[in-house]
C-alpha positions in Angstrom: 268.7 197.9 137.1 272.3 196.9 137.9 273.3 195.7 141.4 274.8 198.9 142.7 276.2 197.4 145.9 276.7 193.8 144.6 273.8 192.3 146.6 271.0 190.4 144.9 270.9 189.2 141.3 271.9 191.2 138.2 270.5 190.5 134.8 272.5 190.7 131.6 271.2 191.7 128.1 270.0 188.1 127.4 267.9 188.0 130.5 270.1 185.6 132.4 271.2 186.3 135.9 274.8 187.5 136.2 277.0 186.3 139.1 277.2 188.6 142.1 279.8 189.4 144.7 277.7 187.2 147.1 278.0 184.3 144.7 281.8 184.7 144.7 281.9 184.8 148.5 279.8 181.6 148.8 281.9 179.6 146.3 285.2 180.9 147.7 284.2 180.2 151.3 284.8 183.7 152.5 282.7 186.7 153.6 281.2 189.1 151.1 283.1 191.9 152.9 286.4 190.1 152.2 285.5 189.7 148.5 284.8 193.5 148.4 288.3 194.1 149.9 289.9 192.0 147.2 288.1 193.8 144.4 288.8 197.2 145.8 292.5 196.2 146.1 292.6 197.2 149.7 294.7 195.6 152.5 293.0 192.9 154.7 293.2 189.8 152.6 296.1 187.3 152.4 297.7 186.7 149.0 296.3 183.2 149.1 292.8 184.4 149.7 293.1 187.1 147.1 294.2 184.6 144.5 291.3 182.2 145.4 288.7 184.9 145.2 290.0 186.1 141.8 290.1 182.6 140.5 286.6 181.8 141.6 285.3 185.1 140.1 287.0 184.2 136.8 285.4 180.7 136.9 281.9 181.9 137.4 282.2 184.9 135.2 281.8 187.6 137.8 282.9 191.2 136.9 282.7 194.1 139.4 280.3 196.7 138.4 282.6 199.7 138.5 280.0 202.1 137.1 277.5 201.2 139.7 280.0 201.7 142.5 280.9 205.1 141.2 277.3 206.1 140.9 276.7 204.9 144.5 279.4 207.5 145.5 277.7 210.2 143.4 280.3 210.1 140.6 280.2 208.4 137.2 283.7 209.5 136.1 282.3 209.5 132.5 282.8 212.1 129.8 280.1 212.3 127.2 281.1 213.0 123.6 278.6 214.3 121.0 279.7 213.8 117.4 278.3 213.9 113.9 278.3 210.4 112.5 279.2 211.4 108.9 282.1 213.7 109.8 285.4 211.8 109.3 287.4 214.3 111.3 285.3 213.5 114.4 286.7 210.0 114.4 290.2 211.5 114.5 289.2 213.5 117.5 287.5 210.6 119.3 290.7 208.5 118.8 292.5 211.2 120.8 289.9 211.6 123.4 290.0 208.0 124.6 293.6 207.8 125.7 293.6 211.2 127.4 290.4 210.4 129.3 291.8 207.0 130.4 295.0 208.7 131.5 293.0 211.0 133.8 290.8 208.2 135.1 287.6 208.8 133.1 285.5 206.6 130.8 284.0 207.9 127.5 280.4 207.5 126.3 279.6 208.5 122.7 276.3 209.8 121.3 275.9 210.5 117.6 273.9 213.2 115.8 272.5 212.3 112.4 270.0 213.7 110.0 267.2 212.0 112.0 268.7 212.6 115.5 269.4 216.2 116.6 272.4 217.3 118.6 270.0 218.3 121.4 268.7 214.7 121.6 272.3 213.3 121.4 273.4 215.6 124.3 270.3 214.8 126.4 271.1 211.0 126.0 274.6 211.6 127.4 273.2 213.6 130.4 270.6 210.9 131.1 273.4 208.4 131.4 275.0 210.5 134.1 277.9 211.8 132.2 279.7 214.4 134.3 280.8 216.6 131.4 279.9 216.9 127.7 282.4 217.4 124.8 280.7 218.6 121.7 282.5 217.9 118.4 281.7 220.4 115.6 278.4 221.5 117.1 275.8 223.2 114.9 273.5 224.0 117.9 272.1 227.4 118.5 274.3 229.7 120.7 271.5 229.9 123.3 271.5 226.1 123.6 275.2 226.0 124.1 275.1 228.7 126.7 272.3 227.0 128.6 274.1 223.6 128.4 277.2 225.2 129.8 275.3 226.5 132.8 273.7 223.1 133.4 276.8 221.0 133.2 280.5 221.2 132.2 280.7 221.5 128.5 283.5 221.9 125.9 283.0 222.9 122.3 285.6 221.6 119.8 286.0 223.2 116.4 283.3 225.8 117.0 283.5 229.0 119.0 280.4 230.9 120.1 280.9 234.3 121.7 279.7 234.6 125.3 278.5 231.0 125.6 279.4 229.6 129.0 281.5 226.7 127.7 285.2 226.0 127.0 286.4 226.2 123.4 289.1 224.3 121.5 289.7 225.1 117.9 292.4 225.8 115.3 293.4 229.2 114.1 291.3 229.1 111.0 292.7 232.3 109.5 296.3 231.0 109.8 295.4 227.7 108.1 293.7 229.5 105.2 296.6 231.9 104.8 299.0 228.9 104.5 296.8 227.3 101.9 296.4 230.5 99.9 300.2 231.4 100.1 300.9 227.9 98.8 298.5 228.3 95.8 299.6 231.9 95.0 303.3 230.9 95.1 302.5 228.1 92.6 301.1 230.8 90.3 297.4 230.5 90.8 295.1 233.5 90.5 291.6 232.0 89.7 291.1 230.5 93.1 287.6 229.5 94.1 286.3 228.7 97.6 283.6 226.1 98.4 281.9 227.4 101.4 281.1 225.2 104.4 277.7 226.7 105.1 276.9 226.6 108.8 279.7 224.1 109.4 282.1 224.7 112.3 284.8 227.2 111.2 283.1 228.0 107.9 282.5 231.7 108.6 286.2 232.1 109.7 287.5 230.2 106.6 285.3 232.2 104.3 286.4 235.5 105.7 290.1 234.4 105.6 289.8 233.4 101.9 288.3 236.8 101.0 291.0 238.6 103.0 293.8 236.6 101.4 292.5 237.2 97.9 292.4 240.9 98.6 295.9 240.8 100.2 297.3 239.2 97.0 295.5 241.7 94.7 293.0 239.2 93.4 289.7 240.9 94.4 288.3 240.5 90.9 288.8 236.8 91.1 287.0 236.2 94.4 284.3 233.5 94.0 282.6 231.7 96.9 280.4 228.8 95.9 277.7 227.9 98.5 278.2 224.5 100.0 278.4 222.4 103.1 280.9 220.2 104.8 279.8 217.1 102.8 281.0 215.0 99.9 277.7 215.9 98.1 278.7 219.6 98.2 282.0 218.9 96.5 280.3 216.6 93.9 277.8 219.4 93.0 280.6 222.0 92.7 282.6 219.7 90.4 279.5 219.2 88.2 278.9 223.0 88.1 282.5 223.7 87.1 282.4 221.0 84.4 279.1 222.4 83.0 280.6 225.9 83.0 283.6 224.7 81.0 281.3 223.1 78.5 279.6 226.5 78.1 283.0 228.2 77.4 283.8 229.6 80.8 287.3 228.8 81.9 287.9 226.6 84.9 289.4 228.1 88.0 293.0 227.0 88.4 292.5 226.0 92.0 289.7 225.2 94.5 290.0 225.7 98.2 287.4 223.4 99.7 285.7 224.1 103.1 286.9 220.7 104.5 288.3 217.4 103.3 284.9 215.8 102.7 284.0 218.5 100.3 287.4 218.2 98.6 287.0 214.5 98.2 283.5 214.9 96.6 285.0 217.5 94.3 287.8 215.1 93.2 285.3 212.4 92.5 283.2 214.7 90.4 286.2 216.2 88.5 287.5 212.7 87.6 284.1 211.7 86.2 284.2 214.9 84.0 287.7 214.1 82.7 289.3 217.0 84.6 292.7 215.9 85.8 294.0 217.0 89.2 296.4 218.7 89.6 297.2 219.1 85.8 294.0 221.0 85.0 293.0 222.2 88.5 294.5 222.1 92.0 292.4 221.1 95.1 293.1 221.9 98.7 291.1 220.7 101.7 290.9 221.5 105.4 291.2 219.1 108.4 293.7 216.4 107.3 291.2 213.7 108.3 292.4 210.1 108.0 290.7 209.6 104.6 292.9 212.3 103.0 295.8 209.8 103.2 293.9 206.9 101.5 293.0 208.4 98.1 294.9 207.5 94.9 296.3 211.0 95.0 297.0 212.3 98.5 295.0 215.4 99.3 296.8 218.7 100.0 295.1 220.0 103.1 295.4 222.1 106.2 296.1 219.8 109.1 294.2 220.4 112.4 296.1 218.5 115.2 293.2 216.2 116.3 295.2 214.6 119.1 296.2 217.9 120.6 292.7 219.3 120.3 291.3 216.1 122.0 293.8 216.4 124.8 292.8 220.1 125.5 289.1 219.2 125.4 289.4 216.4 127.9 291.7 218.4 130.2 289.4 221.4 130.1 286.5 219.2 131.1 288.3 217.5 133.9 289.8 220.7 135.3 286.4 222.4 135.3 284.9 219.4 137.1 287.5 220.0 139.8 286.8 223.7 139.9 283.3 224.5 138.6 283.8 228.3 139.3 286.6 228.5 136.8 286.0 231.0 134.0 285.5 229.6 130.5 288.7 229.0 128.6 289.8 228.9 125.0 292.6 227.0 123.3 293.5 228.1 119.8 295.9 225.7 118.1 298.0 226.4 115.1 297.2 224.4 112.0 299.8 223.3 109.4 299.5 222.9 105.6 300.3 219.4 104.4 301.3 219.4 100.7 300.5 216.2 98.8 299.5 215.4 95.3 296.4 217.5 94.5 298.2 220.8 94.2 300.6 221.9 91.5 301.3 224.8 89.1 298.3 226.1 87.1 298.0 225.0 83.5 299.8 227.0 81.0 297.7 229.3 78.7 
């Protein structure tokens, strides 16, 4: 256990005793109460004494245990963030969460979900570490779990909306993003536009519905094709292999593919390259998210940009404001996405 009040000895990760406030007081020749005043930056110590205490603390390696002090007052001022380790867009969101949390006086604790570690376990770890609120990035959890979590603690779901769950929601307007992508492809002259589905991934159902609606709106009902997939590179790789095999069997390639997210689009690009299919000469590809990896490819990915920084700001603010007013009704922020045109989209091949 840490030394909550500063008395006694604390032990670090190597088993060695860490200096305490009492040690600082003894070496500086002042009372422990005066050391406490200095570290709480309160009046009552002369500048000379303040400097001596800080110098001694630095010399012996004492660091005030701010987390312990907060817990002693019944507050951790820590926001827990559950994320999926493989999802690159989640790192963009986390980058935005840290500065906003710091601005509002909160620390951030991360807990990752993986194939071997469920979201539920990741969330429980955050709660066991006394996080005051939980921000869920791209949750796959059952609606009942989200609702129950929102009634146990303050919870915000980012990128996924679940009707009637007692949590705040922050997501992009999926339909608007898909419409922008489809308008771009149709204006370039594409008709055979295929969609790689994101399975149960956050936003997938909305993106799938929007794709079908846009194909109908443009008179392309007969060309609708949704290929089952997930928000993973492997899903894109398998789709590319499928399309290449169909071409070998005499079936024409689609002229464009709208992927469920950037990871799927990147896997597709890898697979098409291996099959000798050139993008965008033979086939255009559009992703969704504008994750940081979309900028790093040899050909920049045309994709629908979700404003990760703004989503993160809303998520943190929603959590902090609900902590201040627990009786507040759940809120929802729907942010406008924006198509970013890069090198993977162009006119369809002639003929």
